[in-house]
N, C-alpha and C positions, 0 to 999 in steps of 0.2 A: 301372678303366674304369667310367664311369657309363652306365647304361641307364635307360629308363623302362618301367614295367610298367602295363598296362591292367587296371583292375579294373572289372568291369561286372556290374550286377544288373538283374533284371526285377522290377518292382513292380506293385502294384495299388492303386488309389485306394479300394478297398473296405476298410472297417475290419477288422482282425484277420487280414488276409492278409499273410504275410511275404514280403519280397523274396528272390528266389532268384538264386544266382550263375549268370551266363551264361558258358559256356566260349567262348573266342575262339581262332581259328586263330593269329593273331599275338599274341604275349604280350610280347615285349621289343622296344623301339624305341630307335634311336640318339639321338633327341631328343624333346623335349616336343611339338613341332609335329607330327611324324609320328604320334605316339601319339594326340593329341587329334583330328586329322583322321580317322584310322582309326576312332576311337571314334564320332564322329558318323556316318560312313558306315555302319559296322556296325550302329549303333542304328537308322538309317533302314531298312536292309535287313531287319532282324529284324521291326520293326513292320509293314512293308508286306507281309510274308509271312504274317502272322496273319490270321485271319478277322475282318473288320471288326465283325461282330456280337459276337464274343467280346471284342474290344478295347473296344468300347463298353460291354458288360455289366459288365466288372470294372475299367474305366478303367486299362488297361495302360499303363505307361511304363517307360522305362529310365533308369538312373542310371549314370554312369561317371566315373572319374577316372584320371589318369596320375600315378603316383608314382615317385620316384627309387628305383632298385634298383641297388645297387653290385655289379658283377660283377668277380670277381677272375680 
């Protein structure tokens, strides 16, 4: 059975800051569509919960992808 796994990180536009893995509640999805839609929604929710001054000061952004994960 094929599932999709969401991989998400929080990054900064400031030089020398490393991206950090963002834990997500949902990890496995039945299809790519569900995974990518959840990724955009979760990303939006995370950014809007941060203090705008902090986001602006270090240019916070998220990156994510949905990869095939074969489940037996």
